N, C-alpha and C positions, 0 to 999 in steps of 0.2 A: 517490220520486225528486224529484217536483215539490215536495213539502215540504221537502226538503233545499235545493232550490234557492233557494226563498223565504227560508228562514232564512239561508241564505248571502247572499242579496241584501240582506236586512234587516240583518245583521251588518255588511256592507261599507257600505251607506247609513249606518247610524248611525255608523260609524267616519269617514266621510267627513263627515257633519255635525259629528262632535266636532273634526275636523281644521279645518275653516272657522272652527268658533267660536273655537278656539284661536287661529286667524290674526288673526281679528277682535279678540279681548282683546289680543293682542300687538301689534296695528296693523300687521301685515306683509301687504303685497301678495303676489301670486302670484308676481311678478318677483322680489321680494326673497327669497321662499322658494325660487325656483329658484336664484338667485345663492348662497344658503347652502348648498343641496344640491350646486352644481356646485363650490363652493371646497372644501367637505368632501372631495368625491371626489378633486379635484386634490391637497389635502393627503395623502389616503389614499395616492394613486399615487406622491407625492414621497417620502413616508416609506418606503413599501415599496421604492422604487428606490435610496433612499439606503442601506437596511440590505443589500439583495442586491448592489449595486454600488458599495461604499463606497470601494474604492480609485480607481474611475474618477470618483466623485463629487470625491474629495480632490483629484485631479490638476485636474479643472475647476474648482473653487473656487480652487485656486492660480493657475490661468491667469486667471481673472477678478479674483483680486487684484492681480495683475502688471498687467493692464489697467487696473484702476482707479488704481493707483499712477502709470503712465503718463499716464493722463488728468490726475491732479492736478496734476502737473509740467509740463502741456501739452506733452508729447512726442508724445502721441497725443490727438487731439481727437474726442471722441465727443458727439454732440447727439441729445437725445432730446425730441421733441414729446411733453410729458407729458400736454397736455390731449386730444390724439388717442388717446393710449395709454389714459388714464382711460375716454374714450367707445367703445373698442373692447373693453374689458375690461368695461365697465358699472360701474365703480365711482366714488364720488364722490371728487373732488379736495379736498384739504385746504390751507388757506393756510399759507405758510411763516412761521410764528411763532417767535421766537427765532432763534437761531444754531445751525447746525450740522445735519448730516443726522439726527443722533439725535431732536432736537426735532422735525423733520418727520415722521419715520417714527412717532413716538408720536402727533402729530396725526392722521395717516392712520389709525393703528389707532383712535382715539377716534371718527372720522367713520365708519369701517367696521367698528364692534365686531363686530357678527355675523357677517360673512364672515370676520374675522381669527380670530374663536374657532372657526368651523367649520373654518377650514385648520387651526389648530393641533391641534384635537382629531383632525380626520382623519390629519395628520402623525403624531401620536403613536400612534393605532391602527395605522397603515400600517407604522410602525417597529417597533412590537411584535409584528406578525404576520409581517413580513418575516423 
């Protein structure tokens, strides 16, 4: 029994060392790795919920679209402090380059490529399994 415990301990230690070597080679900190795992999990849950409750999600998206249209025409004014939102979520803000929301979203994805990719993969897996 003692031998199996040491073999398992050595195997886990080796796995842990390989993981930290991979983090060093990719120049990732433990905080960024945690963010990648967190956004992957959120993406999985989002995809799973979108598949299971698609009719409710569709209604919610239509309501959000109506709110966005009302905000665009200054009928309803919504103000978001993006710097505080970024600080709370732990993401890096991107500068608004070019015109339009699409350019800003693309810039944000480039700045936060790892968490964007992990969210997308998590969403796809959650949607397929849901």
